[in-house]
ZAKOLKE-608065 format. One record per residue (C-alpha): y negated, z, x negated; residue in one letter. Coordinates in pm, 1 decimal. Each point is the difference from the previous one (the first is absolute). Example, Ala and Ser with C-alpha at 12.3 -4.5 7.8 and 13.67 -1.06 7.14 Angstrom:
# ZAKOLKE-608065
py / pz / px / residuo
450.0 / 780.0 / -1230.0 / a;
-344.0 / -66.0 / -137.0 / s;
END
This chain:
# ZAKOLKE-608065
py / pz / px / residuo
-6633.7 / 12848.0 / -15565.4 / m;
144.8 / 15.2 / 343.7 / a;
346.7 / 152.8 / 25.6 / s;
280.4 / -234.8 / 73.6 / r;
223.3 / 68.6 / 297.5 / r;
365.4 / -87.6 / 2.1 / a;
72.3 / -291.5 / 223.4 / a;
240.6 / 94.7 / 282.5 / v;
228.7 / -271.9 / 131.0 / p;
-60.3 / -94.4 / 361.0 / a;
355.4 / 73.8 / 109.7 / k;
-51.6 / 372.9 / -70.5 / y;
-314.8 / 28.4 / 210.5 / l;
185.3 / -15.4 / 334.2 / f;
280.8 / 242.1 / -78.3 / n;
-157.3 / 267.7 / 222.1 / g;
-0.4 / -223.5 / 307.2 / f;
378.6 / -58.0 / 7.1 / k;
59.9 / 338.1 / 164.0 / a;
-179.7 / -108.9 / 312.1 / y;
181.9 / -322.6 / 49.6 / e;
322.5 / 162.6 / 131.6 / q;
-57.3 / 358.1 / 126.5 / p;
268.0 / 261.2 / -59.1 / s;
254.4 / 78.5 / 280.3 / p;
-149.8 / 342.2 / 54.4 / c;
-348.5 / -138.9 / 48.5 / f;
130.8 / -263.4 / 239.8 / a;
199.8 / 266.2 / 187.8 / r;
-296.4 / 224.7 / 51.2 / s;
-207.9 / -282.9 / 142.8 / m;
262.7 / -104.8 / 253.5 / a;
-63.4 / 58.1 / 371.1 / t;
362.9 / 50.1 / 103.6 / a;
142.3 / 351.6 / 28.1 / t;
252.9 / 133.2 / -247.4 / a;
245.0 / 128.0 / 267.9 / t;
103.8 / -345.8 / 100.3 / s;
168.5 / -48.7 / -336.3 / e;
347.3 / 151.9 / -68.6 / t;
38.1 / 157.4 / -340.0 / p;
281.3 / -142.7 / -205.8 / s;
306.8 / 210.5 / -83.9 / s;
-49.7 / -41.2 / -371.5 / n;
-373.0 / 24.5 / -71.7 / p;
-129.2 / -107.1 / -330.4 / t;
-128.7 / 271.1 / -232.2 / p;
-371.7 / 56.2 / 42.8 / i;
-217.9 / 118.9 / -291.0 / p;
-167.2 / 336.3 / 31.3 / q;
-345.6 / -165.3 / 6.8 / a;
71.9 / -166.7 / 335.1 / t;
180.8 / 283.9 / 181.9 / l;
-315.8 / 117.9 / 178.5 / s;
-82.3 / -351.6 / 113.5 / q;
357.0 / -50.9 / 125.2 / t;
-9.2 / 328.3 / 187.4 / h;
-323.0 / -98.1 / 172.3 / n;
139.9 / -335.2 / 99.5 / d;
312.2 / 161.0 / 145.6 / a;
-169.0 / 277.3 / 197.7 / t;
-347.6 / -133.1 / 98.3 / l;
-30.5 / -269.0 / 258.7 / h;
-295.9 / -243.2 / -10.0 / s;
-173.0 / -72.1 / 325.3 / a;
51.7 / -350.5 / 132.1 / p;
-315.5 / -207.5 / -53.3 / t;
-102.6 / -313.5 / 174.6 / k;
-1.9 / -298.9 / -228.5 / p;
-336.6 / -152.2 / -73.1 / i;
9.6 / -349.7 / 135.1 / l;
-369.4 / -87.4 / -27.6 / e;
-251.5 / 83.6 / -266.0 / d;
-302.8 / 151.5 / 169.6 / q;
-185.0 / 110.9 / -306.8 / v;
-55.3 / -303.9 / -223.4 / s;
-231.5 / -278.1 / 109.4 / i;
181.7 / -302.2 / 121.3 / p;
-64.2 / -324.0 / -184.7 / p;
-264.5 / -231.6 / 142.3 / a;
124.8 / -272.5 / 225.7 / a;
-42.8 / -351.2 / -141.9 / p;
-325.6 / -158.6 / 114.9 / a;
24.0 / -281.8 / 242.0 / k;
-128.6 / -334.7 / -108.6 / p;
-352.8 / -85.8 / 111.9 / s;
116.9 / -279.4 / 219.9 / y;
224.8 / 236.4 / 191.3 / a;
-279.9 / 246.0 / 95.5 / q;
-183.0 / -40.2 / 327.3 / a;
-344.7 / -155.9 / -24.7 / f;
-278.5 / 258.7 / 59.8 / q;
-350.3 / -152.0 / 5.4 / p;
-273.6 / 187.8 / -183.7 / q;
-262.5 / 169.9 / 212.5 / p;
-299.4 / -217.2 / 54.5 / n;
-320.1 / 178.0 / -109.2 / p;
-208.3 / -237.8 / 207.9 / f;
174.0 / 115.2 / 320.5 / a;
-176.4 / 334.4 / -18.2 / q;
-316.4 / 97.8 / 187.0 / k;
-334.3 / 113.6 / -138.0 / a;
-131.0 / 281.4 / 215.8 / q;
-379.8 / 31.0 / 22.6 / c;
-205.6 / 281.0 / 142.5 / t;
-264.8 / -96.3 / 249.4 / l;
-329.8 / 194.2 / -27.4 / y;
-291.2 / 54.1 / 232.6 / n;
-356.0 / -82.1 / -105.4 / f;
-224.5 / 179.7 / -92.9 / p;
209.7 / 324.1 / -19.2 / s;
292.6 / -174.2 / -181.1 / f;
251.9 / 213.1 / 193.9 / e;
351.3 / -146.5 / 11.1 / p;
87.7 / -115.2 / 349.0 / t;
332.1 / -194.1 / -18.7 / s;
223.8 / -207.2 / -218.1 / f;
70.2 / -372.1 / -24.4 / v;
275.5 / -177.2 / -202.6 / s;
-41.3 / -334.8 / -167.9 / y;
263.1 / -208.8 / -166.3 / p;
55.2 / 46.4 / -370.7 / s;
-66.1 / -367.7 / -56.1 / t;
-363.3 / 60.3 / 90.9 / h;
-80.9 / 347.6 / -127.5 / l;
274.4 / 104.9 / -247.6 / l;
7.7 / -276.4 / -256.4 / l;
53.1 / 79.5 / -373.7 / p;
-290.0 / -21.5 / -235.2 / l;
-50.8 / -344.2 / -148.2 / r;
-285.0 / 5.9 / -249.5 / k;
48.0 / -368.7 / -83.7 / d;
-54.2 / -111.0 / 359.1 / i;
-298.6 / 229.6 / 43.3 / l;
-156.6 / -133.0 / -318.4 / h;
44.8 / -360.9 / 112.4 / r;
-156.7 / 79.0 / 337.0 / a;
-303.3 / 173.9 / -153.3 / v;
-57.1 / -286.8 / -242.7 / i;
33.6 / -246.6 / 285.6 / f;
-262.7 / 183.4 / 207.0 / e;
-227.3 / 33.0 / -297.8 / g;
13.1 / -370.9 / -78.4 / d;
-61.0 / -93.9 / 361.8 / a;
-304.0 / 231.9 / 15.3 / a;
-176.0 / -170.9 / -291.5 / r;
-288.4 / -214.4 / 110.9 / q;
11.4 / -249.7 / -283.8 / g;
-362.1 / -98.1 / 56.5 / s;
-119.6 / 22.9 / -365.5 / a;
-177.6 / -325.0 / -86.6 / n;
-181.0 / -123.9 / -310.6 / t;
-172.1 / -331.2 / -83.1 / k;
126.3 / -237.2 / -266.7 / w;
-253.2 / -195.1 / -204.2 / r;
10.9 / -293.4 / 239.1 / s;
-95.1 / 229.3 / 287.1 / e;
-303.1 / 160.9 / -165.1 / v;
-336.5 / -142.8 / 104.0 / h;
-189.2 / -157.0 / -286.0 / g;
-60.2 / -304.5 / -213.7 / s;
273.3 / -172.1 / -191.4 / g;
-227.6 / -100.4 / -287.8 / r;
123.7 / 80.8 / -346.4 / k;
-178.7 / 300.1 / -150.4 / v;
-29.4 / -128.8 / -356.3 / r;
133.9 / -288.1 / -202.6 / p;
357.5 / -1.1 / -110.8 / q;
-81.2 / -6.1 / -369.5 / k;
-287.6 / 85.0 / -234.8 / g;
-106.4 / 335.8 / 145.8 / s;
237.3 / 216.4 / -209.6 / g;
117.4 / 185.4 / 309.6 / s;
315.7 / -26.3 / 197.0 / a;
31.3 / -300.5 / 226.9 / r;
-96.6 / 77.6 / 355.2 / l;
-4.6 / -182.5 / 327.0 / g;
-208.5 / 81.2 / 307.5 / d;
-138.9 / 330.4 / 125.9 / r;
295.6 / 54.4 / 227.0 / k;
236.4 / 67.6 / -291.2 / s;
205.2 / 321.4 / 30.0 / p;
-128.2 / 101.6 / -344.2 / m;
-360.1 / 27.3 / 127.7 / l;
-157.1 / 253.9 / 226.4 / k;
-24.4 / -126.8 / 354.9 / g;
275.3 / -247.9 / -51.9 / g;
335.4 / -29.8 / 171.3 / g;
299.3 / 230.5 / -41.5 / v;
304.1 / -121.2 / -185.9 / a;
326.0 / 55.7 / 184.5 / f;
-162.6 / 230.6 / 252.6 / g;
163.0 / 124.0 / 322.7 / p;
15.5 / -216.0 / 304.3 / k;
84.3 / 93.1 / 359.0 / p;
380.0 / 13.9 / 36.3 / r;
274.2 / 164.2 / 202.2 / d;
161.8 / 303.0 / -173.2 / f;
254.7 / 63.3 / 275.3 / s;
372.2 / 3.7 / -98.6 / t;
311.2 / -52.3 / 211.2 / e;
242.9 / 266.2 / 113.8 / l;
289.4 / -44.9 / 242.5 / p;
-68.5 / 151.3 / 343.2 / q;
331.9 / 188.2 / -5.7 / k;
-85.0 / 167.3 / -329.1 / v;
-349.5 / 97.5 / 128.2 / y;
148.3 / 143.6 / 321.6 / d;
249.8 / 196.6 / -207.0 / r;
-281.3 / 143.7 / -208.5 / a;
-181.0 / 112.9 / 314.4 / w;
294.3 / 203.6 / 123.4 / r;
72.0 / 125.9 / -352.0 / t;
-354.1 / 139.2 / -26.1 / a;
36.0 / 176.0 / 334.0 / l;
342.2 / 130.5 / -99.8 / s;
-144.9 / 134.7 / -325.0 / y;
-261.8 / 192.5 / 196.8 / r;
263.3 / 130.4 / 241.0 / y;
229.0 / 127.3 / -277.5 / r;
-286.0 / 188.7 / -167.2 / r;
-99.9 / 160.7 / 333.8 / g;
-338.4 / -171.0 / -2.9 / e;
39.3 / -203.8 / 320.5 / l;
-136.2 / 161.2 / 311.8 / m;
52.0 / -175.1 / 334.7 / v;
-239.4 / 85.6 / 281.1 / v;
140.6 / -52.1 / 345.4 / e;
-332.1 / -85.7 / 173.9 / d;
-320.9 / -164.3 / -110.4 / e;
-189.1 / 142.1 / -297.2 / i;
-339.6 / 30.3 / 172.3 / e;
-271.0 / 259.4 / 4.9 / i;
-158.7 / 52.1 / 337.2 / s;
-228.8 / 258.6 / 151.6 / g;
-190.0 / 60.7 / -325.3 / v;
-367.0 / -82.7 / -51.8 / h;
-70.1 / -281.1 / -243.3 / e;
-196.4 / 224.6 / -234.0 / d;
298.8 / 236.5 / -31.2 / s;
274.7 / -256.2 / -48.4 / l;
4.2 / 25.7 / -379.9 / e;
12.6 / 379.7 / -0.3 / r;
261.5 / 6.6 / 267.3 / y;
220.7 / -248.6 / -191.5 / m;
-46.3 / 195.9 / -324.3 / m;
125.5 / 312.1 / 174.8 / d;
310.0 / -189.0 / 118.7 / i;
74.3 / -121.9 / -352.8 / l;
-49.3 / 343.2 / -163.5 / r;
201.9 / 187.2 / 262.0 / w;
300.5 / -236.5 / -33.8 / n;
-37.2 / -22.3 / -383.9 / k;
-80.8 / -374.5 / 12.7 / l;
-325.1 / 16.0 / -200.4 / s;
-37.7 / 10.1 / -375.4 / r;
-157.8 / 342.0 / 4.3 / n;
290.0 / 180.2 / 172.4 / r;
331.5 / -37.8 / -180.3 / g;
-11.5 / -373.9 / -30.6 / n;
-121.5 / -144.1 / -332.2 / d;
206.3 / -320.0 / -5.8 / e;
-248.2 / -209.1 / 194.3 / g;
-142.1 / -66.1 / 339.7 / r;
202.5 / -30.6 / 317.4 / s;
45.7 / -323.6 / 192.6 / l;
-21.2 / -30.2 / 379.1 / f;
164.9 / -304.1 / 151.7 / l;
-98.9 / -86.1 / 355.4 / t;
111.3 / -270.1 / 233.6 / m;
-357.9 / -86.6 / 95.3 / q;
-340.9 / 107.8 / -109.9 / r;
-66.4 / 361.3 / 104.3 / r;
-374.4 / 46.8 / 15.1 / e;
1.3 / 379.4 / -22.4 / g;
231.3 / 7.6 / -300.4 / l;
-175.5 / -284.5 / -183.0 / y;
-344.3 / 152.9 / 51.7 / k;
122.1 / 336.6 / -129.9 / a;
136.2 / -159.6 / -322.9 / l;
-304.4 / -221.0 / -53.4 / r;
-205.8 / 264.4 / -170.8 / g;
-53.1 / 5.9 / -378.5 / d;
174.2 / 330.7 / -47.9 / g;
310.9 / -99.2 / 199.9 / m;
90.4 / -310.6 / -198.3 / f;
169.2 / 203.3 / -275.8 / k;
205.7 / 199.9 / 246.4 / h;
139.5 / -250.2 / 250.9 / a;
-37.6 / -351.7 / 132.8 / r;
113.3 / -189.8 / 309.7 / a;
132.7 / -354.7 / 18.2 / i;
132.6 / -204.0 / 284.6 / e;
367.0 / -99.8 / -21.4 / a;
-91.2 / -369.0 / -5.5 / a;
-195.3 / 41.8 / -329.9 / w;
222.7 / 238.1 / -188.5 / v;
211.3 / -125.4 / -291.3 / d;
269.0 / 139.5 / -236.2 / v;
-255.6 / 131.8 / -256.1 / k;
-171.4 / 208.3 / 268.1 / d;
332.4 / 160.7 / 92.1 / l;
67.6 / 94.8 / -361.7 / l;
-342.0 / 145.8 / -74.0 / e;
-130.0 / 337.4 / 106.5 / g;
169.4 / 325.2 / 92.8 / a;
129.3 / -34.5 / 352.8 / r;
29.2 / -274.9 / 258.8 / v;
-75.6 / 100.6 / 362.4 / i;
102.9 / -280.6 / 228.6 / v;
16.2 / -44.0 / 375.4 / e;
346.2 / -48.4 / 142.8 / r;
-96.1 / -332.1 / 166.0 / m;
-146.0 / -125.5 / -325.2 / a;
310.2 / 94.8 / -198.4 / l;
233.0 / -171.9 / 244.1 / e;
-220.6 / -309.7 / -4.1 / t;
15.8 / -14.8 / -378.2 / l;
376.7 / 31.4 / 18.0 / f;
17.8 / -291.4 / 241.9 / e;
-228.0 / -224.8 / -211.6 / e;
175.5 / 68.8 / -330.3 / h;
373.7 / -42.9 / 61.1 / q;
61.9 / -366.1 / -68.9 / s;
252.7 / 84.4 / -274.8 / d;
230.7 / 184.0 / 244.7 / l;
267.9 / -160.4 / 212.8 / p;
-48.0 / -24.0 / 371.8 / e;
229.1 / 291.3 / 78.5 / r;
-199.4 / 233.6 / -233.8 / s;
-341.6 / -73.0 / 137.3 / k;
-193.8 / 264.1 / 188.2 / l;
31.1 / -170.9 / 334.8 / r;
382.0 / 12.1 / -9.5 / n;
41.5 / 339.0 / -167.7 / v;
-258.9 / 183.9 / 219.1 / m;
-33.6 / -190.4 / 326.1 / p;
-139.4 / 307.0 / 170.9 / e;
-334.9 / -60.2 / -172.8 / l;
-46.8 / -322.9 / 191.5 / y;
84.5 / 153.5 / 336.0 / l;
-271.7 / 265.6 / -1.2 / q;
-324.0 / -80.7 / 171.1 / e;
-315.6 / -8.2 / -199.6 / g;
166.5 / -87.2 / -325.4 / k;
-176.0 / -256.7 / -213.6 / v;
332.8 / -151.8 / -89.8 / l;
72.0 / -75.4 / 360.0 / g;
-345.7 / -147.2 / 57.1 / k;
29.9 / -239.7 / -290.7 / r;
290.7 / -175.6 / 173.2 / e;
-191.8 / -67.4 / 319.7 / s;
END
C-alpha cells in the first residue's frame, strides 16, 4: 500500500515568504545610495547586538559611491503597441502580377545564336496554366475537324423490289418483308450514321485565352524559341536540304536522336518558306520536326512536340489575333506601340 502523507494546512506553506515582505533595517541600510556621513549620530545610541557590530562599523566608515538612478529599463523587451484597427491603416494595393514583362531571347537562324531581347506583356506570355481552358479548346478544335460525312442507306433507299419474300403464315419461319430488310444481307442499315455536323460552340474570348495560355505554358518551360528573322534555308542545293536541316536539328538538340525524346519540334512561319518546307518533306524528317504556317496552327499543335520555334512576326500576329478577352488598354497595340511604328512589320501592313 502507498504510504500516507500528513496533510499540511495551507497557511503554513507560506511562512518562509514572510521574511521578504518587509526587509530588515540593516538590509535596507546597506542598499541605500546616500552616504552615512550626512547623518548625525544620536547622543544616546541604542545598544547593538554583537552580531551586527561589523555591519555597523562598515556603514559608519565606508562611503558608497553615488549612483545614477535608473529611469528607463533598457534590458527587458517593451510591450507591443496595440494594433491599429484595419480601417485606420493606409490602403496599400497588392502588386499586380499582370503588370510584369515577359522577356524573350531573340535567336538567329540557322545558328540559333542569341542576338537581342524583347519584352512582351504578361497578359500575352505569362498567363497561369489553365488545364480546363486548354481542354475545352482542344475538344472544340477536334469537333470542328471532324468531317461528319459517314452515310448509310436505310431500307427505303436500297435499290430493289418491294415484293414480299414469303407468305406471312404457313411456312414455319419468321415473318419477313421484302429483300431490303435490315435482317437480310444486302438490305438497309438500321439506325446507321448520316452526314451531320459535329462542331461544338466555344466563346471566342475563351478560345483566345487558351491560345495565349498555351504559348505561356511553352514559355515557362523554356520551350519557346523566337527567331528574329525569317526561318528560311537559302544557298543549299535541293538534294542536300534534308541533310542540311538534319545537321541543324542535331547540333541544336532539336531532333529526337540528340537529347530530345519528348517529340518533334514545331516551326511556325508567317508565310510558306520553300526551303524549310522542302527540307522537312522527307520521310525521315517527319518524326524530327514539322513546319506550319501561322494561319493554320491551332492550340493542339502548340501543346504537342518538344519545342516551338516561331518567327517574331508570326508570334506578334498571333498575339494580335487572339486578344479579344483583354480590355482595350491591355492590347498589344496600346502596350507596345513601337511594334507598329517599325517599317516592314506585318502588324503595320495589316492596318493599311
